[in-house]
N, C-alpha and C positions, 0 to 999 in steps of 0.2 A: 721669616726672610727668605729671599730668592735672588737668583741671577736674573737681572732684568732683561738684557739684550746679549746678542753673540752666539757664539757656539754652544755655550752652556745655558743658554736661555731657558728660565722657567725652573730650573733645578733649584730645590729646597736646600738650604745651607742650615747646618746646625749652629747654635750660639750656646757660648758659656753660660752656665747657671748662675744665678745670684744678680745683684745689681751693680756690681762692679764695672760690668761692660753695657755700654750703651749702644745697641746694635743702629746702625744708620737706617732709618726707614726706607722703603722702596721709593717713596715719593721725592725724598732728599737725595738719595742714590741717583734717580733718574735726572733730576736737575743738575747736579753735579756733573754726571758724564755726559749731558747735553752741551755743558760748557767745556769739557775736556776732550770731546769726541774727536776734533782734528789733530790733536796731539798724541793720540793714543796708539794708532796702528805702528808697529814696529819700534815702540817705546821700551825702556827698561824702568820698571815702575817699583817705588818702595812705599810698603803699607806698615808704617811703624806705630807701636801701640795697636797692633793689629786686631785685637779681640777675636773675633770669628774668621777673620780674613776676607770679609765680604767685599771690601772695597778693592783690593788688591786682585781678587778673583774677578770681580767685574771687568777690571782692566784687561785681565788675561783673556775673558770671554770675548772683550771686543777688540782684541787684536794685539795687545801688548806682548812683545816677545818673550820677557822675563819678567818675574816679580820676586822680590825679597819681602818676607815678613819677619816682624820681630816683636815679641811681647814677653814680658816677665812672668805672666801667669801660667802656670802648667796647665790648668783647664783651657785657657785660650789657645796656647800652642797646640794641645791635641785637638780642639774644635778646627784650628787652621789645617792641620794634616789631615783629618777626616774629609773637610770640604775640600781640599786639593785632591785627594784620592777619587772623592765621589764626582767632582767636575773633570777628572782626568788631566788635571794640570801639573800633577807632581814633577813631571820631568822638565818644566819650564818655570820653577820655582825653588827657592831654598827658603827655610824656616830657621829662626835664630830664636832660642828659648833663653833670653837673658835680657836685660834692661837695655834701653835705647841706646845710651853712651857706649856700652860695651858692644853691643850689635853695630854700632856705626864704625867702631874701630876695627872690628873684625873684617866688615864689608870693605873698609879701605885696604886692610891688609891682604884681601882675597881680590882686589883689582876692579870691584864694582863701582859703576858709576850711574846714575840714575838721571833720566830726563824729566820724571815726575815722581814728587815724594809727597805722601798723605799723612800727616800728623794728627791723630785723635787721642790725645793723652787725657787722664783724668782732669777735671777743669779744677782750677783755682790752686794748682800745686806748683805752677812754673815750669814743669818738666819740658814743654815745648820750647821755651828760652834755651834750656840746655841743650836739647836736641838740634835747634836751630843753629847755635854756636858749633856744635860738634860738625854739622853737616857741612858748614864753612871751613872749618880748620882741617878736616880731614880730606876735603876736596872731592867727596864722592856725588857732587852735583854737576850736570853737565853745564857748559858755559850758558846756555840758555835754558837752564833747568827751572821747573816750576814747582814751588811748595805750596801745599795747601794745608792750612791748619784749621781744624774744628775747634771754636771758642763758644762762650757764652755770647748772647747778643750784647753788644755795646762795650765790649772789652776794649779796653784802652790799647790803641795800636803802637803807641810811643816806645814800648820795650821791643817791639819788633823792628821799628825803625833803628833804634840804638844797635841792634844786635846785626846790623848791617844788610837789612833786606829793605826792599820797596814793595808797598802795598799795591798791586795792580788791580785788584777787583774786591769787593766785599760783597757777598750774596748772603743775606739775611734771611731767616726762617722764623718760626714762632720764637723758639727759646735758644736757638743757637745760629751760628753763622760760619761761613767758610771764608778765610782770608786767603787771597791768592798772592803767593808772593815770590819775587825774584831777587836774587842776589845783587845788592847795590853796587855796581862797578865804576861809579864816579860819572864823569862827563866824558864818556868816550865817543 
């Protein structure tokens, strides 16, 4: 896995050993960031369930001002820290070695607000729904904030709608998809 574009372009990133982490392929990462690129420069980015931190690091490389990373796995957190040091982004990042809900509460208490949040939890455990609810309740998304959730292809979007989000776009790949969500604010 490597950084695709920007100031850290072509730098190779380490990934946690084992099958618990599914690193996003370069092709999917490139597609995702082609969609996100107009929003990246100057943004504050959240990489929740970060794994190796490859998505948040890609955002930093492409011009995000700051990124927060959170993962409950010690191996994943070690990889994120190694990758931030290797890409020289440590000063523009903060890493939380805790579960997503605790990280979100800590981020709120520290005053963080994010323009873009990327969630790539283990599939089929409902962790993204708990995290989405916490993101809304804790108010750490900017008013026009965008949340991208990685799920399996064909995942039911009804729970996301019930959680108070609008699905603005779905990008399908072979076995997974990215749901682009915004907070539902009613008929403004």
